[in-house]
VMD Tcl script that builds the backbone (N, CA, C; Angstrom):
set m [mol new atoms 294]
animate dup $m
set s [atomselect $m all]
$s set {name element resname resid chain x y z} {
  {N N MET 1 A 0.844 -1.187 0.000}
  {CA C MET 1 A 0.000 0.000 0.000}
  {C C MET 1 A 0.883 1.241 0.000}
  {N N SER 2 A 0.671 2.135 -0.928}
  {CA C SER 2 A 1.492 3.339 -1.002}
  {C C SER 2 A 0.803 4.483 -0.273}
  {N N SER 3 A 1.614 5.459 0.128}
  {CA C SER 3 A 1.054 6.610 0.830}
  {C C SER 3 A 0.583 7.654 -0.179}
  {N N LEU 4 A -0.345 8.467 0.263}
  {CA C LEU 4 A -0.840 9.547 -0.580}
  {C C LEU 4 A 0.075 10.746 -0.443}
  {N N GLU 5 A 0.386 11.364 -1.570}
  {CA C GLU 5 A 1.226 12.551 -1.539}
  {C C GLU 5 A 0.720 13.572 -2.534}
  {N N GLY 6 A 1.026 14.826 -2.257}
  {CA C GLY 6 A 0.758 15.914 -3.188}
  {C C GLY 6 A -0.685 16.021 -3.630}
  {N N GLU 7 A -0.877 16.098 -4.949}
  {CA C GLU 7 A -2.204 16.290 -5.516}
  {C C GLU 7 A -3.134 15.123 -5.199}
  {N N GLN 8 A -2.587 13.921 -5.118}
  {CA C GLN 8 A -3.390 12.743 -4.810}
  {C C GLN 8 A -3.988 12.869 -3.400}
  {N N ALA 9 A -3.191 13.291 -2.439}
  {CA C ALA 9 A -3.675 13.478 -1.069}
  {C C ALA 9 A -4.707 14.594 -1.020}
  {N N GLU 10 A -4.444 15.670 -1.734}
  {CA C GLU 10 A -5.367 16.801 -1.745}
  {C C GLU 10 A -6.713 16.398 -2.345}
  {N N GLU 11 A -6.702 15.676 -3.457}
  {CA C GLU 11 A -7.942 15.240 -4.090}
  {C C GLU 11 A -8.717 14.291 -3.185}
  {N N GLN 12 A -8.014 13.378 -2.525}
  {CA C GLN 12 A -8.671 12.447 -1.600}
  {C C GLN 12 A -9.320 13.225 -0.453}
  {N N LEU 13 A -8.624 14.220 0.044}
  {CA C LEU 13 A -9.157 15.047 1.122}
  {C C LEU 13 A -10.415 15.787 0.667}
  {N N PHE 14 A -10.406 16.362 -0.537}
  {CA C PHE 14 A -11.586 17.058 -1.053}
  {C C PHE 14 A -12.770 16.099 -1.155}
  {N N GLN 15 A -12.522 14.869 -1.603}
  {CA C GLN 15 A -13.592 13.878 -1.719}
  {C C GLN 15 A -14.164 13.529 -0.343}
  {N N LEU 16 A -13.296 13.315 0.636}
  {CA C LEU 16 A -13.758 12.978 1.983}
  {C C LEU 16 A -14.526 14.122 2.619}
  {N N MET 17 A -14.122 15.352 2.344}
  {CA C MET 17 A -14.774 16.509 2.948}
  {C C MET 17 A -16.167 16.757 2.361}
  {N N LYS 18 A -16.531 16.058 1.309}
  {CA C LYS 18 A -17.893 16.157 0.776}
  {C C LYS 18 A -18.879 15.387 1.645}
  {N N ASN 19 A -18.367 14.499 2.482}
  {CA C ASN 19 A -19.206 13.693 3.358}
  {C C ASN 19 A -19.659 14.534 4.548}
  {N N ARG 20 A -20.966 14.677 4.698}
  {CA C ARG 20 A -21.539 15.522 5.754}
  {C C ARG 20 A -21.122 15.072 7.145}
  {N N GLU 21 A -21.108 13.759 7.379}
  {CA C GLU 21 A -20.749 13.246 8.700}
  {C C GLU 21 A -19.296 13.529 9.044}
  {N N ILE 22 A -18.410 13.412 8.069}
  {CA C ILE 22 A -16.993 13.702 8.307}
  {C C ILE 22 A -16.806 15.186 8.602}
  {N N ARG 23 A -17.445 16.041 7.817}
  {CA C ARG 23 A -17.340 17.490 8.070}
  {C C ARG 23 A -17.842 17.835 9.465}
  {N N GLU 24 A -18.969 17.254 9.858}
  {CA C GLU 24 A -19.529 17.552 11.172}
  {C C GLU 24 A -18.624 17.051 12.297}
  {N N ALA 25 A -18.067 15.846 12.143}
  {CA C ALA 25 A -17.175 15.292 13.167}
  {C C ALA 25 A -15.931 16.160 13.330}
  {N N ILE 26 A -15.371 16.637 12.223}
  {CA C ILE 26 A -14.202 17.513 12.298}
  {C C ILE 26 A -14.582 18.837 12.954}
  {N N TYR 27 A -15.742 19.375 12.601}
  {CA C TYR 27 A -16.170 20.640 13.188}
  {C C TYR 27 A -16.331 20.539 14.706}
  {N N VAL 28 A -16.960 19.454 15.159}
  {CA C VAL 28 A -17.179 19.278 16.597}
  {C C VAL 28 A -15.856 19.108 17.335}
  {N N SER 29 A -14.928 18.357 16.738}
  {CA C SER 29 A -13.647 18.067 17.397}
  {C C SER 29 A -12.634 19.190 17.262}
  {N N SER 30 A -12.630 19.872 16.111}
  {CA C SER 30 A -11.633 20.915 15.881}
  {C C SER 30 A -12.191 21.980 14.936}
  {N N PRO 31 A -12.920 22.959 15.481}
  {CA C PRO 31 A -13.478 24.006 14.621}
  {C C PRO 31 A -12.416 24.748 13.803}
  {N N SER 32 A -11.233 24.956 14.369}
  {CA C SER 32 A -10.195 25.677 13.619}
  {C C SER 32 A -9.728 24.868 12.411}
  {N N LEU 33 A -9.566 23.557 12.558}
  {CA C LEU 33 A -9.202 22.711 11.423}
  {C C LEU 33 A -10.312 22.728 10.383}
  {N N TYR 34 A -11.543 22.625 10.829}
  {CA C TYR 34 A -12.691 22.663 9.922}
  {C C TYR 34 A -12.681 23.947 9.081}
  {N N HIS 35 A -12.540 25.097 9.735}
  {CA C HIS 35 A -12.571 26.370 9.006}
  {C C HIS 35 A -11.379 26.503 8.052}
  {N N SER 36 A -10.236 25.984 8.441}
  {CA C SER 36 A -9.078 26.008 7.541}
  {C C SER 36 A -9.319 25.123 6.328}
  {N N LEU 37 A -9.939 23.972 6.528}
  {CA C LEU 37 A -10.218 23.065 5.410}
  {C C LEU 37 A -11.226 23.658 4.438}
  {N N ILE 38 A -12.170 24.445 4.955}
  {CA C ILE 38 A -13.146 25.107 4.083}
  {C C ILE 38 A -12.426 26.051 3.121}
  {N N LYS 39 A -11.341 26.680 3.583}
  {CA C LYS 39 A -10.590 27.642 2.772}
  {C C LYS 39 A -9.451 26.989 1.996}
  {N N LEU 40 A -9.292 25.681 2.102}
  {CA C LEU 40 A -8.138 24.989 1.532}
  {C C LEU 40 A -7.954 25.251 0.048}
  {N N GLU 41 A -9.038 25.234 -0.706}
  {CA C GLU 41 A -8.923 25.416 -2.158}
  {C C GLU 41 A -8.386 26.799 -2.516}
  {N N LYS 42 A -8.513 27.769 -1.611}
  {CA C LYS 42 A -8.047 29.132 -1.875}
  {C C LYS 42 A -6.554 29.304 -1.605}
  {N N PHE 43 A -5.967 28.356 -0.833}
  {CA C PHE 43 A -4.538 28.444 -0.544}
  {C C PHE 43 A -3.741 28.146 -1.813}
  {N N SER 44 A -2.658 28.885 -2.019}
  {CA C SER 44 A -1.745 28.518 -3.097}
  {C C SER 44 A -0.833 27.422 -2.558}
  {N N ASP 45 A -0.077 26.791 -3.431}
  {CA C ASP 45 A 0.863 25.777 -2.951}
  {C C ASP 45 A 1.847 26.449 -2.011}
  {N N SER 46 A 1.823 26.009 -0.790}
  {CA C SER 46 A 2.693 26.596 0.212}
  {C C SER 46 A 2.929 25.569 1.315}
  {N N PRO 47 A 3.952 25.799 2.126}
  {CA C PRO 47 A 4.172 24.894 3.261}
  {C C PRO 47 A 2.957 24.836 4.197}
  {N N LYS 48 A 2.246 25.964 4.351}
  {CA C LYS 48 A 1.071 25.987 5.214}
  {C C LYS 48 A -0.025 25.075 4.661}
  {N N LYS 49 A -0.234 25.110 3.350}
  {CA C LYS 49 A -1.237 24.261 2.718}
  {C C LYS 49 A -0.852 22.794 2.875}
  {N N ASN 50 A 0.400 22.473 2.637}
  {CA C ASN 50 A 0.865 21.094 2.769}
  {C C ASN 50 A 0.708 20.598 4.202}
  {N N GLN 51 A 1.000 21.445 5.178}
  {CA C GLN 51 A 0.848 21.064 6.583}
  {C C GLN 51 A -0.622 20.834 6.930}
  {N N LEU 52 A -1.495 21.659 6.396}
  {CA C LEU 52 A -2.926 21.519 6.634}
  {C C LEU 52 A -3.444 20.190 6.068}
  {N N ILE 53 A -3.010 19.837 4.876}
  {CA C ILE 53 A -3.411 18.569 4.258}
  {C C ILE 53 A -2.919 17.393 5.102}
  {N N LYS 54 A -1.664 17.459 5.533}
  {CA C LYS 54 A -1.117 16.386 6.377}
  {C C LYS 54 A -1.895 16.271 7.685}
  {N N SER 55 A -2.196 17.398 8.306}
  {CA C SER 55 A -2.943 17.386 9.564}
  {C C SER 55 A -4.326 16.773 9.375}
  {N N ALA 56 A -4.995 17.168 8.310}
  {CA C ALA 56 A -6.340 16.648 8.052}
  {C C ALA 56 A -6.310 15.152 7.777}
  {N N LEU 57 A -5.355 14.696 6.988}
  {CA C LEU 57 A -5.268 13.266 6.691}
  {C C LEU 57 A -4.924 12.463 7.943}
  {N N LYS 58 A -4.038 12.990 8.784}
  {CA C LYS 58 A -3.731 12.311 10.046}
  {C C LYS 58 A -4.973 12.243 10.931}
  {N N TYR 59 A -5.731 13.319 10.963}
  {CA C TYR 59 A -6.954 13.344 11.754}
  {C C TYR 59 A -7.934 12.293 11.232}
  {N N LEU 60 A -8.101 12.203 9.916}
  {CA C LEU 60 A -9.032 11.235 9.333}
  {C C LEU 60 A -8.589 9.800 9.606}
  {N N ILE 61 A -7.297 9.558 9.562}
  {CA C ILE 61 A -6.783 8.221 9.875}
  {C C ILE 61 A -7.084 7.898 11.333}
  {N N ARG 62 A -6.806 8.836 12.201}
  {CA C ARG 62 A -7.067 8.621 13.630}
  {C C ARG 62 A -8.561 8.416 13.880}
  {N N MET 63 A -9.375 9.212 13.208}
  {CA C MET 63 A -10.817 9.142 13.375}
  {C C MET 63 A -11.360 7.783 12.934}
  {N N SER 64 A -10.750 7.184 11.946}
  {CA C SER 64 A -11.266 5.920 11.425}
  {C C SER 64 A -10.633 4.683 12.055}
  {N N THR 65 A -9.580 4.858 12.848}
  {CA C THR 65 A -8.912 3.691 13.408}
  {C C THR 65 A -8.839 3.662 14.923}
  {N N ARG 66 A -9.149 4.755 15.575}
  {CA C ARG 66 A -8.997 4.824 17.028}
  {C C ARG 66 A -10.289 5.332 17.667}
  {N N PRO 67 A -10.922 4.512 18.503}
  {CA C PRO 67 A -12.148 4.982 19.139}
  {C C PRO 67 A -11.852 6.078 20.160}
  {N N THR 68 A -12.788 6.977 20.306}
  {CA C THR 68 A -12.641 8.054 21.275}
  {C C THR 68 A -13.831 8.025 22.226}
  {N N PRO 69 A -13.666 8.512 23.427}
  {CA C PRO 69 A -14.761 8.466 24.393}
  {C C PRO 69 A -15.783 9.587 24.237}
  {N N PHE 70 A -15.588 10.475 23.287}
  {CA C PHE 70 A -16.501 11.602 23.133}
  {C C PHE 70 A -16.516 12.046 21.686}
  {N N GLY 71 A -17.387 12.976 21.373}
  {CA C GLY 71 A -17.440 13.526 20.031}
  {C C GLY 71 A -18.215 12.637 19.079}
  {N N LEU 72 A -18.203 13.002 17.830}
  {CA C LEU 72 A -18.957 12.271 16.816}
  {C C LEU 72 A -18.171 11.101 16.243}
  {N N CYS 73 A -16.993 10.844 16.749}
  {CA C CYS 73 A -16.174 9.723 16.282}
  {C C CYS 73 A -16.325 8.521 17.198}
  {N N SER 74 A -17.246 8.577 18.136}
  {CA C SER 74 A -17.402 7.484 19.090}
  {C C SER 74 A -18.720 6.765 18.842}
  {N N GLY 75 A -18.842 5.606 19.422}
  {CA C GLY 75 A -20.079 4.847 19.300}
  {C C GLY 75 A -20.192 3.840 20.424}
  {N N VAL 76 A -21.410 3.477 20.740}
  {CA C VAL 76 A -21.672 2.503 21.796}
  {C C VAL 76 A -22.725 1.533 21.275}
  {N N GLU 77 A -22.563 0.283 21.601}
  {CA C GLU 77 A -23.532 -0.735 21.204}
  {C C GLU 77 A -23.618 -1.774 22.296}
  {N N ALA 78 A -24.790 -2.343 22.481}
  {CA C ALA 78 A -24.983 -3.411 23.468}
  {C C ALA 78 A -24.537 -4.735 22.861}
  {N N GLY 79 A -24.079 -5.636 23.708}
  {CA C GLY 79 A -23.650 -6.944 23.233}
  {C C GLY 79 A -23.726 -7.979 24.339}
  {N N ARG 80 A -23.344 -9.208 24.017}
  {CA C ARG 80 A -23.310 -10.293 24.979}
  {C C ARG 80 A -21.946 -10.954 24.936}
  {N N ILE 81 A -21.489 -11.391 26.082}
  {CA C ILE 81 A -20.251 -12.138 26.168}
  {C C ILE 81 A -20.600 -13.614 26.030}
  {N N GLY 82 A -19.888 -14.289 25.145}
  {CA C GLY 82 A -20.168 -15.703 24.909}
  {C C GLY 82 A -18.929 -16.436 24.453}
  {N N ASP 83 A -19.117 -17.645 24.001}
  {CA C ASP 83 A -18.007 -18.472 23.537}
  {C C ASP 83 A -17.522 -18.071 22.143}
  {N N LYS 84 A -18.358 -17.387 21.403}
  {CA C LYS 84 A -18.048 -17.046 20.016}
  {C C LYS 84 A -18.191 -15.541 19.802}
  {N N THR 85 A -17.296 -14.969 19.032}
  {CA C THR 85 A -17.382 -13.556 18.676}
  {C C THR 85 A -18.055 -13.445 17.317}
  {N N ASP 86 A -19.104 -12.656 17.254}
  {CA C ASP 86 A -19.840 -12.477 16.007}
  {C C ASP 86 A -20.338 -11.038 15.966}
  {N N LEU 87 A -19.795 -10.232 15.073}
  {CA C LEU 87 A -20.145 -8.823 14.987}
  {C C LEU 87 A -20.669 -8.519 13.595}
  {N N VAL 88 A -21.848 -7.946 13.527}
  {CA C VAL 88 A -22.445 -7.552 12.255}
  {C C VAL 88 A -22.891 -6.103 12.390}
  {N N ILE 89 A -22.413 -5.250 11.494}
  {CA C ILE 89 A -22.817 -3.847 11.484}
  {C C ILE 89 A -23.550 -3.592 10.175}
  {N N PRO 90 A -24.861 -3.419 10.226}
  {CA C PRO 90 A -25.636 -3.207 9.004}
  {C C PRO 90 A -25.233 -1.912 8.289}
  {N N ASP 91 A -25.298 -1.910 6.967}
  {CA C ASP 91 A -24.958 -0.724 6.184}
  {C C ASP 91 A -25.947 0.417 6.396}
  {N N ASN 92 A -27.192 0.092 6.670}
  {CA C ASN 92 A -28.218 1.129 6.796}
  {C C ASN 92 A -28.400 1.606 8.229}
  {N N ARG 93 A -27.412 1.429 9.046}
  {CA C ARG 93 A -27.481 1.758 10.472}
  {C C ARG 93 A -27.678 3.267 10.670}
  {N N GLN 94 A -28.567 3.611 11.552}
  {CA C GLN 94 A -28.806 5.006 11.891}
  {C C GLN 94 A -28.208 5.297 13.259}
  {N N PHE 95 A -27.330 6.270 13.336}
  {CA C PHE 95 A -26.717 6.643 14.594}
  {C C PHE 95 A -27.452 7.829 15.183}
  {N N LYS 96 A -27.544 7.862 16.510}
  {CA C LYS 96 A -28.199 8.962 17.202}
  {C C LYS 96 A -27.162 9.773 17.957}
  {N N LYS 97 A -27.310 11.076 17.908}
  {CA C LYS 97 A -26.428 11.965 18.664}
  {C C LYS 97 A -27.131 12.333 19.954}
  {N N ARG 98 A -26.335 12.411 21.022}
  {CA C ARG 98 A -26.890 12.819 22.314}
  {C C ARG 98 A -26.106 13.964 22.874}
}
mol reanalyze $m
mol bondsrecalc $m
mol representation Tube
mol addrep $m
């Protein structure tokens, strides 16, 4: 698996930011990052733009691989302890915010 760099990383970030849930999760967790990402397309190629892209991609990786105890990146589900592990997450699952 290769890493994303340059224009490829930027395009992937733009695609992910079209997702309403991802935008909302970033806004709740880091309003300053959210507002910077909204202006990302206006930045010229600069070290600041590259750092912003790296920060956003690191945040998205963390958001998708590490559970958190708060915010919109967390989730709770009831289960049973038994002899066998069996986990099914339906595609049409509706999450509730509290």
